[in-house]
DSSP file (Angstrom, degrees, kcal/mol; ACC not computed):
  #  RESIDUE AA STRUCTURE BP1 BP2  ACC     N-H-->O    O-->H-N    N-H-->O    O-->H-N    TCO  KAPPA ALPHA  PHI   PSI    X-CA   Y-CA   Z-CA
    1    1 A X              0   0    0      0, 0.0     2,-0.3     0, 0.0     0, 0.0   0.000 360.0 360.0 360.0 136.8 -130.4  131.1  -57.0
    2    2 A X        -     0   0    0      1,-0.1     2,-1.2    39,-0.0    38,-0.0  -0.516 360.0-129.9 -74.1 132.8 -130.5  127.3  -57.6
    3    3 A X     >  +     0   0    0     -2,-0.3     4,-1.5     1,-0.2     3,-0.1  -0.683  29.4 174.7 -88.9  91.9 -133.9  125.7  -57.3
    4    4 A X  H  > S+     0   0    0     -2,-1.2     4,-2.2     1,-0.2    -1,-0.2   0.823  78.3  58.1 -69.1 -33.3 -133.4  122.8  -54.9
    5    5 A X  H  > S+     0   0    0      1,-0.2     4,-2.4     2,-0.2    -1,-0.2   0.891 106.1  49.6 -64.7 -37.1 -137.2  121.9  -54.9
    6    6 A X  H  > S+     0   0    0      2,-0.2     4,-2.7     1,-0.2    -2,-0.2   0.889 109.6  50.9 -66.4 -37.8 -137.1  121.5  -58.7
    7    7 A X  H  X S+     0   0    0     -4,-1.5     4,-2.5     2,-0.2    -2,-0.2   0.892 110.9  49.2 -66.5 -38.5 -134.1  119.2  -58.4
    8    8 A X  H  X S+     0   0    0     -4,-2.2     4,-2.3     2,-0.2    -2,-0.2   0.926 113.3  45.8 -64.1 -46.1 -135.9  117.1  -55.8
    9    9 A X  H  X S+     0   0    0     -4,-2.4     4,-2.7     2,-0.2     5,-0.2   0.927 114.4  48.3 -62.6 -45.0 -139.0  116.8  -57.9
   10   10 A X  H  X S+     0   0    0     -4,-2.7     4,-2.8     1,-0.2     5,-0.2   0.895 110.0  52.4 -64.5 -40.3 -136.9  116.0  -61.0
   11   11 A X  H  X S+     0   0    0     -4,-2.5     4,-2.6     2,-0.2    -1,-0.2   0.939 111.6  46.5 -58.8 -47.6 -134.9  113.4  -59.1
   12   12 A X  H  X S+     0   0    0     -4,-2.3     4,-2.3     2,-0.2    -2,-0.2   0.931 114.9  45.8 -61.4 -47.1 -138.1  111.7  -57.9
   13   13 A X  H  X S+     0   0    0     -4,-2.7     4,-2.0     1,-0.2    -1,-0.2   0.912 115.5  46.7 -64.8 -42.3 -139.7  111.7  -61.4
   14   14 A X  H  X S+     0   0    0     -4,-2.8     4,-2.0     2,-0.2    -2,-0.2   0.894 111.8  50.9 -67.0 -40.5 -136.5  110.5  -63.1
   15   15 A X  H  X S+     0   0    0     -4,-2.6     4,-2.2    -5,-0.2    -1,-0.2   0.901 110.5  48.5 -64.9 -42.0 -136.0  107.7  -60.5
   16   16 A X  H  X S+     0   0    0     -4,-2.3     4,-2.5     1,-0.2    -1,-0.2   0.883 110.4  52.3 -64.6 -38.9 -139.6  106.5  -60.9
   17   17 A X  H  X>S+     0   0    0     -4,-2.0     5,-2.5     2,-0.2     4,-0.7   0.864 109.4  48.5 -64.8 -38.1 -139.2  106.5  -64.7
   18   18 A X  H ><5S+     0   0    0     -4,-2.0     3,-0.5     3,-0.2    -2,-0.2   0.919 111.8  49.8 -67.7 -42.8 -136.0  104.4  -64.5
   19   19 A X  H 3<5S+     0   0    0     -4,-2.2    -2,-0.2     1,-0.2    -1,-0.2   0.911 115.0  43.8 -62.1 -42.0 -137.8  102.0  -62.1
   20   20 A X  H 3<5S-     0   0    0     -4,-2.5    -1,-0.2    -5,-0.1    -2,-0.2   0.582 106.6-130.9 -78.9  -8.2 -140.7  101.7  -64.5
   21   21 A X  T <<5 +     0   0    0     -4,-0.7     2,-1.0    -3,-0.5    -3,-0.2   0.914  45.1 166.5  56.9  45.9 -138.3  101.5  -67.4
   22   22 A X     >< -     0   0    0     -5,-2.5     4,-2.2     1,-0.2    -1,-0.2  -0.780  16.1-176.2 -96.8  95.3 -140.3  104.2  -69.3
   23   23 A X  H  > S+     0   0    0     -2,-1.0     4,-2.5     1,-0.2     5,-0.2   0.918  80.3  49.4 -59.7 -48.6 -138.0  105.3  -72.1
   24   24 A X  H  > S+     0   0    0      1,-0.2     4,-2.6     2,-0.2    -1,-0.2   0.903 111.6  48.7 -61.7 -41.9 -140.3  108.1  -73.4
   25   25 A X  H  > S+     0   0    0      2,-0.2     4,-2.8     1,-0.2     5,-0.2   0.905 111.3  49.8 -66.4 -41.3 -140.7  109.6  -70.0
   26   26 A X  H  X S+     0   0    0     -4,-2.2     4,-2.4     2,-0.2     5,-0.2   0.947 113.5  46.1 -61.2 -48.4 -137.0  109.5  -69.3
   27   27 A X  H  X S+     0   0    0     -4,-2.5     4,-2.3     1,-0.2    -2,-0.2   0.903 113.6  49.5 -62.9 -41.3 -136.2  111.2  -72.7
   28   28 A X  H  X S+     0   0    0     -4,-2.6     4,-2.6    -5,-0.2     5,-0.2   0.915 111.1  48.2 -66.0 -43.6 -138.9  113.8  -72.1
   29   29 A X  H  X S+     0   0    0     -4,-2.8     4,-1.8     1,-0.2    -2,-0.2   0.926 115.1  44.8 -61.8 -44.2 -137.8  114.7  -68.6
   30   30 A X  H  < S+     0   0    0     -4,-2.4    -2,-0.2    -5,-0.2    -1,-0.2   0.876 115.3  47.8 -70.6 -36.2 -134.1  115.0  -69.7
   31   31 A X  H >< S+     0   0    0     -4,-2.3     3,-1.0    -5,-0.2     4,-0.3   0.932 113.7  46.0 -70.4 -45.2 -135.1  117.0  -72.8
   32   32 A X  H 3< S+     0   0    0     -4,-2.6     3,-0.2     1,-0.2    -1,-0.2   0.810 121.7  37.2 -67.6 -31.3 -137.4  119.4  -71.0
   33   33 A X  T 3X S+     0   0    0     -4,-1.8     4,-2.9    -5,-0.2    -1,-0.2   0.081  79.2 117.2-110.7  25.1 -134.9  120.0  -68.2
   34   34 A X  H <> S+     0   0    0     -3,-1.0     4,-2.4     1,-0.2     5,-0.2   0.903  77.9  47.0 -59.3 -45.2 -131.7  120.0  -70.2
   35   35 A X  H  > S+     0   0    0     -4,-0.3     4,-0.9    -3,-0.2    -1,-0.2   0.908 114.5  47.3 -63.5 -41.7 -130.8  123.6  -69.4
   36   36 A X  H >4 S+     0   0    0      2,-0.2     3,-0.6     1,-0.2     4,-0.4   0.927 111.6  50.7 -63.9 -46.4 -131.5  123.1  -65.7
   37   37 A X  H >< S+     0   0    0     -4,-2.9     3,-1.1     1,-0.2    -2,-0.2   0.899 110.4  49.6 -60.1 -42.1 -129.5  119.8  -65.6
   38   38 A X  H 3< S+     0   0    0     -4,-2.4    -1,-0.2     1,-0.2    -2,-0.2   0.714 104.5  60.4 -70.6 -18.7 -126.5  121.6  -67.2
   39   39 A X  T << S+     0   0    0     -4,-0.9     2,-0.3    -3,-0.6    -1,-0.2   0.488  75.4 119.5 -87.1  -2.4 -126.7  124.4  -64.7
   40   40 A X    <   +     0   0    0     -3,-1.1     2,-0.3    -4,-0.4    -3,-0.0  -0.484  35.9 166.5 -69.4 127.7 -126.1  122.2  -61.7
   41   41 A X        -     0   0    0     -2,-0.3    11,-0.0     0, 0.0    -2,-0.0  -0.942  44.4 -82.8-135.5 155.6 -123.0  123.1  -59.8
   42   42 A X        -     0   0    0     -2,-0.3     2,-0.2     1,-0.1     7,-0.0  -0.285  48.1-148.8 -58.5 144.9 -121.7  122.1  -56.4
   43   43 A X        -     0   0    0      2,-0.2    -1,-0.1     3,-0.1     6,-0.1  -0.555  21.8-109.9-110.1 176.5 -123.2  124.2  -53.5
   44   44 A X  S    S+     0   0    0     -2,-0.2     2,-0.4     4,-0.0    -2,-0.0   0.744  94.2  75.4 -82.6 -22.8 -121.8  125.4  -50.2
   45   45 A X  S  > S-     0   0    0      1,-0.1     4,-1.9     2,-0.0    -2,-0.2  -0.745  72.2-142.7 -95.8 136.0 -124.0  123.2  -48.0
   46   46 A X  H  > S+     0   0    0     -2,-0.4     4,-1.8     1,-0.2     5,-0.1   0.851  99.7  57.5 -62.9 -34.5 -123.2  119.4  -47.7
   47   47 A X  H  > S+     0   0    0      1,-0.2     4,-1.7     2,-0.2    -1,-0.2   0.924 108.4  45.3 -61.8 -44.0 -126.9  118.5  -47.6
   48   48 A X  H  > S+     0   0    0      1,-0.2     4,-2.1     2,-0.2    -1,-0.2   0.877 110.7  54.4 -68.7 -35.3 -127.6  120.2  -50.9
   49   49 A X  H  X S+     0   0    0     -4,-1.9     4,-2.4     1,-0.2    -1,-0.2   0.825 105.1  54.2 -66.9 -30.1 -124.5  118.6  -52.4
   50   50 A X  H  X S+     0   0    0     -4,-1.8     4,-2.5     2,-0.2    -1,-0.2   0.893 108.2  49.2 -67.1 -40.0 -125.8  115.1  -51.3
   51   51 A X  H  X S+     0   0    0     -4,-1.7     4,-2.2     2,-0.2    -2,-0.2   0.889 110.9  49.6 -63.8 -39.2 -129.0  115.8  -53.1
   52   52 A X  H  X S+     0   0    0     -4,-2.1     4,-2.5     2,-0.2    -2,-0.2   0.920 110.9  49.5 -65.7 -44.6 -127.0  116.8  -56.2
   53   53 A X  H  X S+     0   0    0     -4,-2.4     4,-2.3     2,-0.2    -2,-0.2   0.916 110.1  51.8 -59.2 -44.2 -125.0  113.6  -55.9
   54   54 A X  H  X S+     0   0    0     -4,-2.5     4,-2.0     1,-0.2    -1,-0.2   0.914 110.6  47.7 -59.5 -44.8 -128.2  111.6  -55.6
   55   55 A X  H  X S+     0   0    0     -4,-2.2     4,-3.1     1,-0.2    -1,-0.2   0.914 109.4  53.5 -63.8 -41.9 -129.6  113.2  -58.8
   56   56 A X  H  X S+     0   0    0     -4,-2.5     4,-2.7     1,-0.2    -2,-0.2   0.907 108.8  49.3 -59.2 -42.9 -126.3  112.6  -60.7
   57   57 A X  H  X S+     0   0    0     -4,-2.3     4,-2.1     2,-0.2    -1,-0.2   0.909 113.1  46.5 -63.6 -41.3 -126.5  108.9  -59.8
   58   58 A X  H  X S+     0   0    0     -4,-2.0     4,-2.2     2,-0.2    -2,-0.2   0.923 112.7  50.6 -65.5 -43.7 -130.1  108.7  -60.9
   59   59 A X  H  X S+     0   0    0     -4,-3.1     4,-2.4     1,-0.2    -2,-0.2   0.896 109.3  50.3 -63.4 -39.9 -129.3  110.6  -64.1
   60   60 A X  H  X S+     0   0    0     -4,-2.7     4,-2.6     2,-0.2    -1,-0.2   0.902 110.1  50.2 -64.9 -39.3 -126.3  108.3  -64.9
   61   61 A X  H  X S+     0   0    0     -4,-2.1     4,-2.2     2,-0.2    -2,-0.2   0.875 110.5  50.8 -67.6 -33.3 -128.5  105.2  -64.4
   62   62 A X  H  X S+     0   0    0     -4,-2.2     4,-2.3     2,-0.2    -2,-0.2   0.915 110.7  48.0 -66.1 -43.5 -131.1  106.7  -66.7
   63   63 A X  H  X S+     0   0    0     -4,-2.4     4,-2.4     2,-0.2    -2,-0.2   0.917 111.8  50.0 -63.1 -43.5 -128.5  107.4  -69.4
   64   64 A X  H  X S+     0   0    0     -4,-2.6     4,-2.3     2,-0.2    -1,-0.2   0.897 109.9  51.0 -60.6 -42.2 -127.2  103.9  -69.0
   65   65 A X  H  X S+     0   0    0     -4,-2.2     4,-2.4     2,-0.2    -2,-0.2   0.921 110.7  48.2 -62.4 -45.0 -130.7  102.5  -69.4
   66   66 A X  H  X S+     0   0    0     -4,-2.3     4,-2.5     1,-0.2    -2,-0.2   0.891 110.8  50.9 -65.2 -39.2 -131.3  104.5  -72.5
   67   67 A X  H  X S+     0   0    0     -4,-2.4     4,-2.5     2,-0.2    -1,-0.2   0.899 110.5  49.6 -64.6 -39.1 -127.9  103.4  -74.0
   68   68 A X  H  X S+     0   0    0     -4,-2.3     4,-2.4     2,-0.2    -2,-0.2   0.908 111.7  48.2 -64.4 -40.9 -128.8   99.7  -73.3
   69   69 A X  H  X S+     0   0    0     -4,-2.4     4,-2.7     2,-0.2    -2,-0.2   0.941 112.6  49.0 -63.6 -45.0 -132.2  100.2  -75.0
   70   70 A X  H  X S+     0   0    0     -4,-2.5     4,-2.4     1,-0.2    -2,-0.2   0.923 111.2  49.2 -60.2 -45.6 -130.5  101.8  -78.0
   71   71 A X  H  X S+     0   0    0     -4,-2.5     4,-2.2     1,-0.2    -1,-0.2   0.903 112.1  49.2 -63.7 -42.8 -127.9   99.0  -78.2
   72   72 A X  H  X S+     0   0    0     -4,-2.4     4,-2.4     2,-0.2    -1,-0.2   0.902 110.8  49.6 -64.2 -41.2 -130.7   96.4  -78.1
   73   73 A X  H  X S+     0   0    0     -4,-2.7     4,-2.5     1,-0.2    -2,-0.2   0.901 110.4  50.5 -65.0 -39.4 -132.7   98.2  -80.7
   74   74 A X  H  X S+     0   0    0     -4,-2.4     4,-2.5     2,-0.2    -2,-0.2   0.914 110.3  50.3 -63.7 -41.5 -129.7   98.4  -83.0
   75   75 A X  H  X S+     0   0    0     -4,-2.2     4,-2.2     2,-0.2    -2,-0.2   0.919 111.9  47.1 -62.3 -44.3 -129.1   94.7  -82.5
   76   76 A X  H  X S+     0   0    0     -4,-2.4     4,-2.5     2,-0.2    -1,-0.2   0.889 111.3  51.6 -66.4 -38.8 -132.7   93.9  -83.4
   77   77 A X  H  X S+     0   0    0     -4,-2.5     4,-2.7     2,-0.2    -2,-0.2   0.918 109.7  49.9 -63.1 -42.2 -132.5   96.2  -86.4
   78   78 A X  H  X S+     0   0    0     -4,-2.5     4,-2.4     1,-0.2    -2,-0.2   0.901 110.4  49.3 -62.3 -41.2 -129.4   94.4  -87.6
   79   79 A X  H  X S+     0   0    0     -4,-2.2     4,-2.5     2,-0.2    -1,-0.2   0.903 111.0  50.4 -64.2 -41.4 -131.0   91.0  -87.2
   80   80 A X  H  X S+     0   0    0     -4,-2.5     4,-2.4     2,-0.2    -2,-0.2   0.929 113.1  45.3 -64.7 -45.3 -134.1   92.2  -89.1
   81   81 A X  H  X S+     0   0    0     -4,-2.7     4,-2.2     1,-0.2    -1,-0.2   0.894 112.8  51.3 -63.0 -38.7 -131.9   93.5  -92.0
   82   82 A X  H  X S+     0   0    0     -4,-2.4     4,-1.9    -5,-0.2    -2,-0.2   0.904 111.1  47.8 -65.8 -42.3 -129.8   90.3  -91.9
   83   83 A X  H  X S+     0   0    0     -4,-2.5     4,-2.6     2,-0.2     5,-0.2   0.929 110.4  52.1 -65.2 -45.2 -133.0   88.2  -92.1
   84   84 A X  H  X S+     0   0    0     -4,-2.4     4,-2.4     1,-0.2    -2,-0.2   0.897 109.2  49.2 -60.5 -40.2 -134.4   90.2  -95.0
   85   85 A X  H  X S+     0   0    0     -4,-2.2     4,-1.4     1,-0.2    -1,-0.2   0.900 111.2  50.2 -66.3 -38.4 -131.2   89.9  -97.0
   86   86 A X  H  X S+     0   0    0     -4,-1.9     4,-1.0     2,-0.2    -2,-0.2   0.900 111.7  48.3 -66.0 -39.7 -131.2   86.1  -96.4
   87   87 A X  H >< S+     0   0    0     -4,-2.6     3,-0.6     1,-0.2    -2,-0.2   0.914 109.0  52.8 -67.5 -41.4 -134.8   85.9  -97.5
   88   88 A X  H >< S+     0   0    0     -4,-2.4     3,-1.2     1,-0.2    -1,-0.2   0.811 101.4  61.8 -63.2 -30.5 -134.1   88.0 -100.6
   89   89 A X  H 3< S+     0   0    0     -4,-1.4     3,-0.4     1,-0.3    -1,-0.2   0.866 109.7  40.4 -63.2 -36.8 -131.3   85.6 -101.6
   90   90 A X  T XX S+     0   0    0     -4,-1.0     3,-1.2    -3,-0.6     4,-0.6  -0.022  76.9 122.0-104.1  29.8 -133.8   82.7 -101.8
   91   91 A X  G X4  +     0   0    0     -3,-1.2     3,-0.9     1,-0.3     4,-0.5   0.863  69.5  58.9 -60.8 -39.7 -136.5   84.7 -103.5
   92   92 A X  G >> S+     0   0    0     -3,-0.4     4,-0.8     1,-0.2     3,-0.6   0.702  90.1  73.0 -66.1 -19.1 -136.5   82.3 -106.5
   93   93 A X  G X4 S+     0   0    0     -3,-1.2     3,-0.7     1,-0.2    -1,-0.2   0.880  89.3  57.7 -65.9 -38.2 -137.3   79.3 -104.3
   94   94 A X  G << S+     0   0    0     -3,-0.9    -1,-0.2    -4,-0.6    -2,-0.2   0.778 108.3  46.8 -67.5 -24.1 -140.9   80.4 -103.7
   95   95 A X  G <4 S+     0   0    0     -3,-0.6    -1,-0.3    -4,-0.5    -2,-0.2   0.621  93.2  99.2 -89.6 -14.1 -141.6   80.4 -107.5
   96   96 A X    <<        0   0    0     -4,-0.8    -3,-0.0    -3,-0.7     0, 0.0  -0.486 360.0 360.0 -74.7 141.9 -140.0   77.0 -108.1
   97   97 A X              0   0    0     -2,-0.2    -1,-0.1     0, 0.0    -4,-0.0   0.318 360.0 360.0-136.7 360.0 -142.2   73.9 -108.4
């Protein structure tokens, strides 16, 4: 039997984490509940299906937020590496007088 109360609790926790922009909490919730999330299937009652749709929307926004954070981190890492290479190019300048 599908645990609708667990879905409701997970939805609330995930939604709050997205609002707070808490990357670690989002990743932890998704990692700990991966099996449960993958087991979600449409149900016979429209009310339950609405809850599932709500969770899916929250989960998609969490995934998009994590992707955006990852892209920003990659960009910053690239800039750091680029800066280091530029600094190394002019290494001899600091010893020149």
